[in-house]
C-alpha positions as CSV (number, residue, x, y, z in Angstrom):
1,X,-92.3,-26.4,5.5
2,X,-89.2,-25.4,3.5
3,X,-87.2,-24.9,6.7
4,X,-88.2,-28.4,8.0
5,X,-87.1,-30.0,4.7
6,X,-83.8,-28.2,4.8
7,X,-83.2,-29.3,8.3
8,X,-83.9,-33.0,7.4
9,X,-81.6,-32.8,4.5
10,X,-78.9,-31.3,6.7
11,X,-79.4,-34.1,9.2
12,X,-79.3,-36.8,6.5
13,X,-76.1,-35.3,5.1
14,X,-74.4,-35.3,8.6
15,X,-75.7,-38.9,9.1
16,X,-74.2,-40.0,5.8
17,X,-70.9,-38.5,6.8
18,X,-70.7,-40.2,10.2
19,X,-67.9,-42.5,9.0
20,X,-65.7,-39.5,8.3
21,X,-66.3,-38.0,11.8
22,X,-64.2,-39.1,14.7
23,X,-65.8,-42.0,16.6
24,X,-68.9,-42.2,14.4
25,X,-72.1,-42.6,16.4
26,X,-70.2,-43.0,19.6
27,X,-69.0,-39.4,19.7
28,X,-70.5,-36.1,20.7
29,X,-71.1,-33.8,17.7
30,X,-72.8,-30.5,17.2
31,X,-73.8,-28.6,14.1
32,X,-74.1,-24.8,14.6
33,X,-73.1,-21.6,13.1
34,X,-69.8,-20.3,14.5
35,X,-70.3,-16.5,14.1
36,X,-73.6,-14.7,14.6
37,X,-74.1,-10.9,14.3
38,X,-77.2,-9.1,15.6
39,X,-78.3,-5.5,16.2
40,X,-79.0,-3.9,19.6
41,X,-82.5,-4.1,20.8
42,X,-83.5,-6.9,18.4
43,X,-82.8,-10.6,18.7
44,X,-81.0,-13.5,17.1
45,X,-82.4,-17.0,16.3
46,X,-80.0,-19.7,15.3
47,X,-80.6,-23.3,14.4
48,X,-78.6,-26.0,16.1
49,X,-78.5,-29.8,16.2
50,X,-76.3,-32.2,18.2
51,X,-75.7,-35.9,18.4
52,X,-74.7,-38.0,21.4
53,X,-73.4,-41.6,21.8
54,X,-76.1,-44.2,21.5
55,X,-75.6,-45.6,25.0
56,X,-76.3,-42.2,26.7
57,X,-79.1,-42.4,29.1
58,X,-82.1,-40.1,28.8
59,X,-83.3,-37.5,29.8
60,X,-80.6,-35.1,28.7
61,X,-80.6,-31.5,30.1
62,X,-79.2,-28.9,27.7
63,X,-78.1,-25.3,28.4
64,X,-76.1,-22.6,26.8
65,X,-73.5,-20.7,28.8
66,X,-71.3,-17.7,28.1
67,X,-67.5,-17.8,27.9
68,X,-65.8,-19.4,30.9
69,X,-68.8,-19.4,33.1
70,X,-70.6,-22.7,33.3
71,X,-73.7,-21.2,34.7
72,X,-76.6,-21.2,32.2
73,X,-77.3,-17.8,30.7
74,X,-81.0,-17.0,31.3
75,X,-81.3,-14.9,28.3
76,X,-80.4,-17.7,26.0
77,X,-83.7,-19.5,25.2
78,X,-84.3,-22.7,23.3
79,X,-86.9,-22.9,20.7
80,X,-88.2,-25.8,18.6
81,X,-88.2,-25.2,14.8
82,X,-87.7,-28.8,13.6
83,X,-88.8,-32.3,14.5
84,X,-86.0,-34.3,16.3
85,X,-84.8,-37.6,14.8
86,X,-83.7,-40.6,16.8
87,X,-80.1,-39.6,16.3
88,X,-80.1,-35.8,16.0
89,X,-81.5,-33.6,18.7
90,X,-82.3,-29.9,18.5
91,X,-80.4,-27.2,20.3
92,X,-81.7,-24.1,18.4
93,X,-81.4,-21.0,20.6
94,X,-82.6,-17.4,20.8
95,X,-81.3,-14.2,22.5
96,X,-83.9,-11.5,23.0
97,X,-83.3,-8.7,23.3
98,X,-79.7,-8.1,22.4
99,X,-77.8,-5.7,24.7
100,X,-74.8,-3.9,23.3
101,X,-71.7,-4.8,25.3
102,X,-73.5,-7.4,27.4
103,X,-74.8,-10.0,24.9
104,X,-71.5,-10.1,23.0
105,X,-69.3,-13.1,23.6
106,X,-68.7,-16.8,23.0
107,X,-71.3,-19.3,24.0
108,X,-71.1,-23.1,24.4
109,X,-73.6,-25.9,24.8
110,X,-73.6,-28.0,28.0
111,X,-75.3,-31.4,28.4
112,X,-76.2,-33.0,31.7
113,X,-77.6,-36.5,32.3
114,X,-77.7,-39.3,34.8
115,X,-75.9,-38.9,38.1
116,X,-73.8,-35.7,37.6
117,X,-72.6,-36.6,34.1
118,X,-71.6,-33.4,32.1
119,X,-70.4,-32.8,28.6
120,X,-69.4,-29.4,27.2
121,X,-69.0,-29.1,23.5
122,X,-65.7,-27.4,22.6
123,X,-67.2,-25.6,19.6
124,X,-68.3,-22.0,20.4
125,X,-70.8,-19.6,18.9
126,X,-69.4,-16.1,18.8
127,X,-72.1,-13.5,19.1
128,X,-71.4,-9.9,18.1
129,X,-73.9,-7.1,18.8
130,X,-73.8,-3.9,16.7
131,X,-75.8,-0.7,16.9
132,X,-79.3,-0.7,15.4
133,X,-79.2,0.2,11.7
134,X,-82.2,-1.7,10.4
135,X,-84.9,0.8,9.2
136,X,-88.6,0.5,8.7
137,X,-90.2,0.6,5.3
138,X,-92.8,3.3,4.5
139,X,-95.5,2.6,1.8
140,X,-97.1,5.8,0.4
141,X,-100.2,5.5,-1.9
142,X,-101.1,8.2,-4.4
143,X,-102.2,11.2,-2.4
144,X,-104.9,13.6,-3.6
145,X,-106.2,16.6,-1.8
146,X,-109.4,16.0,0.2
147,X,-109.3,12.2,-0.1
148,X,-108.5,10.1,2.9
149,X,-105.1,8.5,2.8
150,X,-103.4,5.7,4.7
151,X,-99.6,5.4,4.9
152,X,-98.1,2.3,6.4
153,X,-94.8,1.8,8.2
154,X,-93.5,-1.8,8.4
155,X,-90.8,-3.1,10.7
156,X,-89.9,-6.8,10.1
157,X,-87.7,-8.6,12.6
158,X,-87.1,-12.3,13.6
159,X,-88.5,-12.1,17.2
160,X,-91.3,-10.6,19.2
161,X,-89.3,-7.7,20.6
162,X,-90.6,-6.3,23.9
163,X,-91.3,-2.6,24.2
164,X,-91.5,-1.7,20.6
165,X,-93.5,1.3,19.5
166,X,-94.0,3.7,16.6
167,X,-94.0,7.5,16.4
168,X,-94.9,9.7,13.4
169,X,-93.7,13.3,12.9
170,X,-94.1,15.8,10.1
171,X,-97.8,16.3,9.8
172,X,-100.9,15.9,11.9
173,X,-103.0,12.7,11.6
174,X,-104.2,9.6,13.4
175,X,-102.1,6.5,13.9
176,X,-102.8,2.9,14.8
177,X,-100.5,-0.1,15.3
178,X,-101.2,-3.5,13.9
179,X,-99.4,-6.7,14.7
180,X,-97.2,-8.4,15.1
181,X,-98.2,-10.4,12.1
182,X,-96.3,-13.7,11.7
183,X,-94.7,-14.7,8.5
184,X,-92.5,-17.7,8.2
185,X,-89.4,-17.0,10.3
186,X,-90.3,-13.3,10.8
187,X,-92.6,-11.0,12.7
188,X,-94.0,-8.0,11.0
189,X,-95.0,-4.9,13.0
190,X,-97.1,-2.3,11.2
191,X,-98.3,1.2,12.0
192,X,-101.0,2.9,9.9
193,X,-101.0,6.7,9.6
194,X,-104.4,8.2,8.4
195,X,-105.0,11.8,7.3
196,X,-106.7,14.0,4.7
197,X,-104.0,15.6,2.5
198,X,-104.0,19.4,2.1
199,X,-102.0,21.5,-0.4
200,X,-99.7,22.6,2.4
201,X,-98.7,18.9,2.9
202,X,-97.1,18.8,-0.5
203,X,-93.3,18.4,-0.2
204,X,-93.6,17.8,3.5
205,X,-91.2,15.3,5.1
206,X,-93.0,12.5,7.0
207,X,-91.0,10.4,9.4
208,X,-91.8,7.0,10.9
209,X,-89.7,6.3,14.0
210,X,-89.2,3.0,15.7
211,X,-88.4,3.1,19.5
212,X,-87.2,-0.1,21.1
213,X,-86.7,-0.6,24.8
214,X,-87.7,3.1,25.3
215,X,-84.2,4.2,24.3
216,X,-83.0,2.7,21.0
217,X,-84.3,4.4,17.9
218,X,-84.3,4.0,14.1
219,X,-86.3,5.8,11.5
220,X,-87.2,6.3,7.9
221,X,-88.6,9.3,6.1
222,X,-90.4,10.2,2.9
223,X,-91.3,13.5,1.1
224,X,-95.0,13.6,0.3
225,X,-96.4,14.5,-3.1
226,X,-100.0,15.7,-2.8
227,X,-101.9,16.0,-6.0
228,X,-104.6,18.6,-6.4
229,X,-106.6,20.3,-9.1
230,X,-105.4,23.5,-10.8
231,X,-106.3,26.9,-9.3
232,X,-106.0,30.1,-11.2
233,X,-104.8,32.9,-8.9
234,X,-106.5,36.3,-8.7
235,X,-103.2,38.0,-9.4
236,X,-103.5,37.0,-13.1
237,X,-103.8,40.2,-15.3
238,X,-104.4,41.4,-18.8
239,X,-103.4,44.9,-20.0
240,X,-103.8,46.6,-23.3
241,X,-101.0,49.1,-24.1
242,X,-102.1,50.8,-27.3
243,X,-102.2,48.0,-29.9
244,X,-100.2,45.6,-27.7
245,X,-101.9,43.0,-25.4
246,X,-99.9,41.7,-22.4
247,X,-101.5,38.9,-20.3
248,X,-100.2,36.9,-17.3
249,X,-102.0,33.8,-16.1
250,X,-100.8,32.3,-12.7
251,X,-101.9,28.8,-11.7
252,X,-101.1,26.4,-8.9
253,X,-101.5,22.6,-9.0
254,X,-99.8,19.2,-8.7
255,X,-98.9,18.0,-11.2
256,X,-98.1,21.4,-12.7
257,X,-101.0,22.4,-15.0
258,X,-100.8,23.2,-18.7
259,X,-102.0,26.8,-19.4
260,X,-103.9,27.7,-22.6
261,X,-105.4,30.8,-24.1
262,X,-108.3,29.5,-26.2
263,X,-109.7,32.9,-27.3
264,X,-106.4,34.0,-28.9
265,X,-105.2,32.8,-32.3
266,X,-102.5,30.2,-32.0
267,X,-101.7,31.0,-28.4
268,X,-98.8,28.5,-28.2
269,X,-96.6,30.9,-30.2
270,X,-96.9,33.6,-27.5
271,X,-96.8,31.9,-24.1
272,X,-93.5,32.0,-22.2
273,X,-93.7,30.0,-18.9
274,X,-92.0,30.2,-15.5
275,X,-92.2,27.3,-13.1
276,X,-91.3,27.1,-9.4
277,X,-92.6,24.4,-7.0
278,X,-96.4,24.2,-7.5
279,X,-96.7,27.6,-9.3
280,X,-96.6,28.1,-13.1
281,X,-96.8,31.5,-14.8
282,X,-97.6,31.9,-18.4
283,X,-97.0,35.3,-20.1
284,X,-98.1,36.4,-23.5
285,X,-97.4,39.6,-25.5
286,X,-99.1,40.2,-28.8
287,X,-98.5,43.4,-30.9
288,X,-100.8,44.8,-33.6
289,X,-104.0,43.3,-32.2
290,X,-107.4,44.9,-32.7
291,X,-110.9,44.4,-31.4
292,X,-109.9,42.8,-28.1
293,X,-112.8,41.6,-25.9
294,X,-113.3,42.9,-22.4
295,X,-112.1,39.5,-21.0
296,X,-109.5,36.9,-22.0
297,X,-110.1,33.3,-21.0
298,X,-107.2,31.4,-19.3
299,X,-107.5,27.6,-18.9
300,X,-105.3,25.5,-16.6
301,X,-105.4,21.7,-16.8
302,X,-103.7,18.7,-15.2
303,X,-104.6,15.0,-14.6
304,X,-106.9,15.9,-11.7
305,X,-109.2,18.5,-13.3
306,X,-109.5,21.5,-15.6
307,X,-110.4,25.0,-14.5
308,X,-110.7,28.4,-16.3
309,X,-111.0,32.1,-15.5
310,X,-112.1,35.1,-17.5
311,X,-109.4,37.7,-17.0
312,X,-110.5,41.4,-17.2
313,X,-108.6,43.4,-19.9
314,X,-107.4,46.8,-18.6
315,X,-107.0,49.5,-21.2
316,X,-103.9,51.6,-20.6
317,X,-103.8,53.5,-23.9
318,X,-103.5,57.1,-22.5
319,X,-101.7,56.5,-19.3
320,X,-98.3,55.5,-20.8
321,X,-98.3,58.7,-23.0
322,X,-99.1,61.0,-20.0
323,X,-96.5,59.3,-17.9
324,X,-94.0,59.5,-20.8
325,X,-94.6,63.3,-21.3
326,X,-94.2,63.9,-17.6
327,X,-91.1,61.9,-17.5
328,X,-89.6,63.7,-20.5
329,X,-90.3,67.1,-18.9
330,X,-88.6,66.2,-15.8
331,X,-85.7,64.8,-17.7
332,X,-85.2,68.0,-19.7
333,X,-85.6,70.2,-16.6
334,X,-83.1,68.1,-14.7
335,X,-80.7,68.1,-17.6
336,X,-80.9,71.9,-18.0
337,X,-80.1,72.5,-14.3
338,X,-77.2,70.1,-14.4
339,X,-75.7,71.8,-17.6
340,X,-76.1,75.2,-16.1
341,X,-74.3,74.1,-12.9
342,X,-71.5,72.6,-14.9
343,X,-71.2,75.7,-17.2
344,X,-71.2,78.1,-14.1
345,X,-68.5,76.0,-12.4
346,X,-66.3,76.0,-15.5
347,X,-66.6,79.8,-15.8
348,X,-65.6,80.4,-12.2
349,X,-62.6,78.1,-12.5
350,X,-61.5,79.7,-15.8
351,X,-61.7,83.3,-14.4
352,X,-59.8,82.3,-11.3
353,X,-57.0,80.7,-13.4
354,X,-56.7,83.8,-15.7
355,X,-56.5,86.1,-12.7
356,X,-53.8,84.0,-11.1
357,X,-51.8,83.9,-14.4
358,X,-51.9,87.8,-14.6
359,X,-50.6,88.3,-11.1
360,X,-47.7,85.9,-11.4
361,X,-45.6,87.7,-14.1
362,X,-45.6,91.0,-12.2
363,X,-43.7,89.4,-9.3
364,X,-41.2,87.9,-11.7
365,X,-40.5,91.2,-13.5
366,X,-40.1,93.1,-10.3
367,X,-37.4,90.7,-9.1
368,X,-35.6,90.8,-12.4
369,X,-35.5,94.6,-12.6
370,X,-34.2,94.8,-9.1
371,X,-31.4,92.5,-10.0
372,X,-30.4,94.6,-13.0
373,X,-30.4,97.7,-11.0
374,X,-28.1,96.2,-8.5
375,X,-25.7,95.2,-11.4
376,X,-25.7,98.7,-12.8
377,X,-24.8,100.2,-9.5
378,X,-21.9,97.8,-9.2
379,X,-20.5,98.8,-12.6
380,X,-20.8,102.5,-11.8
381,X,-18.8,102.0,-8.7
382,X,-16.0,100.3,-10.7
383,X,-15.9,103.3,-13.1
384,X,-15.4,105.7,-10.3
């Protein structure tokens, strides 16, 4: 309805401006967009209106042709979007599907009437085809483990594109295609993906792929967030070391649960947390505690549910001392052996150095005395 109103207003505007156009009602005139851009595999739909002289005989055959060829291009189809007036006639056209490198070019409208009468409008429509970049839209509801979920993938285009199909990748499920569903000026293709979420599906990438003409592809992807109730893992532990209590509660859940220790006094002062992905670890360490029960309760809670576990307390009072004594004995033994080796090595080196120092002066004295003796013999020779 809105498009029809806009078309009528445009026609009225052009009619009111007839005096400013060359020749008025006795001239050929066309109103159409000069440059149109589309994407490969899809289509273009453009509105067009033309006017002819009043004395032109009916019927009038109209056709679009490409560039310098006057042969009608079969892929250019006419469609009716508006009601024609006595003066303005419709020449709205559609190209479907667009082929990269083939559909590009300049197009003109040709009119034929009577006995071989022809008129070609000088105005051209330049069509440019680019690679497919339009992506589908994925709608993801809130996902909860165990509850059936439906994820939709919607691809909205102007025309009914032949050979269009969907493909889902990432997780296993069942899919069904709906459509096309017509909305004013558009066609909406929809694929529904159905599955039952599992914990392993959390943070999984789900991809919806559109395949056109069996060769042209475009896609969109989402990362799934699967909510599930907290679970306290069996690796949680509590150990009593003398008068010091150490506990660790490990829980998994989405959203990450809050961990509490209701059986301990003011537990919030003791808990230090570590978070990674869907795991949260809460550690507590309390000194000077007495009369500890056999179990300590750990509670994990998120928006889905609340769960708890009684963690067994293991008493390790004697074991650390025995281990400590054993460790100290080995330390002293090892230290004694090392010191003895160092002391023995130093003694050997010292004795060797002393022996070497004693032998070295004898050699020096011998040489010196020999030299003196030679000098004395020389002097004796001179005296004689």
